[in-house]
Structures are given as structure tokens and as C-alpha cells.
C-alpha positions in Angstrom: 99.2 88.3 121.5 101.2 91.4 120.5 101.3 92.6 116.9 104.4 92.8 114.7 105.9 96.3 114.9 107.8 98.1 112.3 111.0 99.8 113.6 111.7 103.5 113.5 114.1 102.9 110.6 111.5 101.0 108.7 109.0 103.7 109.4 111.3 106.5 108.2 111.9 104.6 104.9 108.2 103.9 104.5 106.9 107.4 105.3 109.7 109.6 104.0 107.9 110.4 100.7 104.8 111.5 102.7 106.4 113.7 105.4 105.2 116.9 103.8 101.8 115.5 103.1 101.2 114.7 106.7 102.3 118.2 107.8 100.1 119.8 105.1 97.1 117.7 106.2 97.3 119.2 109.7 98.2 122.7 108.4 95.3 122.7 106.1 92.9 121.2 108.7 93.9 123.8 111.3 93.7 126.6 108.7 90.2 125.4 107.6 89.1 125.4 111.2 90.4 129.0 111.6 88.6 129.9 108.3 85.4 128.6 109.7 85.8 130.5 112.9 86.7 133.7 111.1 83.8 133.3 108.7 81.3 132.7 111.5 82.6 135.6 113.5 81.7 137.9 110.6 78.0 136.9 111.1 75.7 138.6 113.5 75.5 137.0 117.0 78.9 135.2 116.8 77.2 132.2 118.6 80.0 129.8 117.6 82.8 132.0 118.9 83.7 130.3 122.1 84.1 126.6 121.3 85.4 124.1 123.8 88.8 122.4 123.3 87.2 119.0 122.6 84.9 120.6 120.0 87.9 122.3 118.3 89.8 119.0 118.3 86.9 117.1 116.8 86.4 119.6 114.0 90.1 119.6 113.1 90.0 115.7 113.2 87.1 115.7 110.7 89.0 118.2 108.5 92.1 116.1 108.7 90.2 113.0 107.3 88.9 115.1 104.4 92.4 116.5 103.6 94.0 113.1 103.9 91.5 111.6 101.5 92.3 114.4 99.2 96.0 113.9 99.3 96.0 110.1 99.3 93.0 109.3 97.2 94.9 108.4 94.0 97.6 106.3 95.7 96.7 102.6 95.3 99.0 101.7 98.2 97.2 103.8 100.7 93.7 102.7 101.6 91.1 104.5 103.7 89.4 102.1 106.2 86.4 102.8 108.4 86.4 99.9 110.9 83.6 101.2 113.1 81.4 104.3 113.4 84.2 106.4 114.8 87.3 104.3 113.8 88.9 105.7 110.7 92.3 104.6 109.5 94.6 104.9 106.5 96.5 101.6 105.7 99.9 102.2 104.2 101.3 99.5 102.0 99.5 96.8 104.1 102.1 97.4 106.8 100.9 100.2 109.0 97.5 101.5 110.2 97.6 105.3 110.7 95.0 107.4 112.4 95.0 111.2 112.9 94.8 112.6 116.4 95.6 115.6 118.6 98.5 114.8 120.8 99.4 115.9 124.3 103.0 117.0 125.3 104.0 113.4 125.9 102.7 112.5 122.4 99.8 110.5 123.7 96.6 110.9 121.6 93.7 112.7 123.1 91.1 109.9 123.7 88.5 108.6 126.0 90.1 105.5 127.4 87.8 102.8 126.0 88.7 99.1 125.7 89.5 99.6 122.0 91.8 102.5 122.7 93.7 100.4 125.3 94.1 97.6 122.8 95.5 100.0 120.3 98.1 101.3 122.9 99.1 97.7 123.6 99.3 96.8 119.9 97.0 93.9 120.7 95.1 91.7 118.3 91.7 93.2 117.5 88.9 91.4 115.7 88.5 92.7 112.2 92.1 93.8 111.9 94.8 91.8 110.1 97.7 90.5 112.3 100.6 92.3 110.8 100.0 96.1 110.4 101.4 98.3 113.2 99.0 100.9 114.7 100.6 104.4 114.8 99.3 107.9 115.3 99.8 110.8 113.0 99.2 113.8 115.3 99.9 117.4 116.1 100.6 119.4 119.3 99.5 123.0 119.8 100.1 125.9 122.0 97.9 126.3 125.1 95.2 128.3 123.4 95.1 126.0 120.3 95.7 129.0 118.0 98.8 127.5 116.3 100.4 124.1 115.7 103.7 123.4 117.4 104.8 120.2 115.8 103.5 117.2 113.7 104.6 113.7 114.6 104.3 110.1 113.7 104.4 108.0 116.9 104.2 104.3 117.8 103.0 103.2 121.3 103.1 99.6 122.6 102.3 98.3 126.0 102.1 101.8 127.3 105.7 102.6 126.0 106.5 105.1 123.3 108.5 102.8 121.0 109.6 105.5 118.6 108.5 108.8 117.1 109.4 111.0 114.2 109.2 114.8 114.5 108.0 115.7 111.0 108.2 119.4 111.7 111.9 119.0 112.4 112.4 116.6 109.5 111.2 119.0 106.8 111.9 122.3 108.6 108.3 123.6 108.1 107.0 126.8 109.5 103.7 125.9 111.2 102.4 129.1 112.7 99.2 129.9 110.8 97.7 133.3 110.3 94.9 134.2 108.0 93.2 137.4 107.0 89.4 137.5 107.5 89.0 138.2 103.7 90.4 134.7 102.9 88.1 132.9 105.4 85.2 132.4 103.1 87.4 131.3 100.2 89.1 128.6 102.3 85.8 127.2 103.5 84.5 127.1 100.0 87.7 125.3 99.0 87.0 122.6 101.5 83.5 122.2 100.3 84.8 121.7 96.7 87.2 119.1 97.9 84.4 117.2 99.7 82.2 117.5 96.7 84.9 116.0 94.5 85.5 113.2 96.9 81.7 112.4 97.1 81.5 112.4 93.3 84.5 110.1 93.0 83.0 107.7 95.6 79.7 107.5 93.8 81.4 106.7 90.5 84.1 104.3 91.7 83.1 103.2 95.2 85.9 103.0 97.8 88.6 102.3 95.2 
């Protein structure tokens, strides 16, 4: 049985207040990754210099979760849900499940095609998930060398068909090319550490609320 899907018009109304936050999440995640690279490259040996694309994507994905928790933590209508070990979602207003992914040029998320991923593409019923919320991707595309972000999107897939997408970059007319001086690298890494420490402290005090 297929899930109930929200329309593009409904999605635009729902997410419009958060367009800039989504873009900033990926901007900051990408910048944090670059900060880490720049910082490590100042060390002797530079053993982390040549990372594979999948490693870069995984690191940026981890950073995006941290930044999303930072941006959405105080909004009672947005809940972070960890459904399985590597299944992390943000539930918006009990209507939409959003996950953060790197997208290819056709706006398909970069994934190993597991049974669970196929179910998500098909908007199928999945044990442990409520019936109504629509599954969508918040994702980014990059240039070939993964040195800059091209665009940030919200996209809804169902039965292998791209039902709708919203180009957030176009919507808010953001400049997404990211450059950073080596002098700022250490400061930005330390900034991410502070955000994580604040989140861990909040979680210990208040749980997942």
C-alpha cells in the first residue's frame, strides 16, 4: 500500500519558513568539511588529504545532522527520529519525514540500493513508521570535484517517479560557492565541537525532547 503524499503546493507552504535553514545546513556542513580538510592539511604528513567521494559524502552527511539538530532543536513541531542504526530523519509537523542526502544530477539520493531504500523510493508502508508522513529528501548537488555546492533541493520520489522538487537555491537566491582561508579552519572546527557539546549537554538534561 502506498503512503499518502503531500503535494508540491502543500510542501511549499509547509517548508517555506525553513528554506534558508536547509540551505544553511548544507552550506555549514560543506564548510565544516572544508575546515577539517584545511586544518588537517596544516599538519605534518597530510594523511587525510585524498579522501574518496563516498567518505566525503559520509562526513558531510554527519555534519548535516549536527547542523540540523542545531537549527531545529528548539522547534517543538520538528522531531529528530533515529529509526535504525543508520536511519536518521526529521519529522516536520507529523506530515513529512525528511532525511539529508547527497543527490546526483537527476536528484536521486546517493544510496546503496537496499530493500529499505527501495521501499522509501516507492513510498511503501514500512514497519515502525506511521502511515501518513511522506518521505522526502533534503539534498545537495555539487560540481564534479565536490569542491562547491551547486544547488540545494527538497525532492519527493514515489514508485520510481520524481513527483515534485523545490530548488531552494533558486527560491532564496543564495550564493553557494564556498571558499575559506586556512586561518579560519581551526575556528570553524572548534565551532562545530561547541555545537555538538551543547547538543549533548541538552540531551543529557532533557532527553530527546
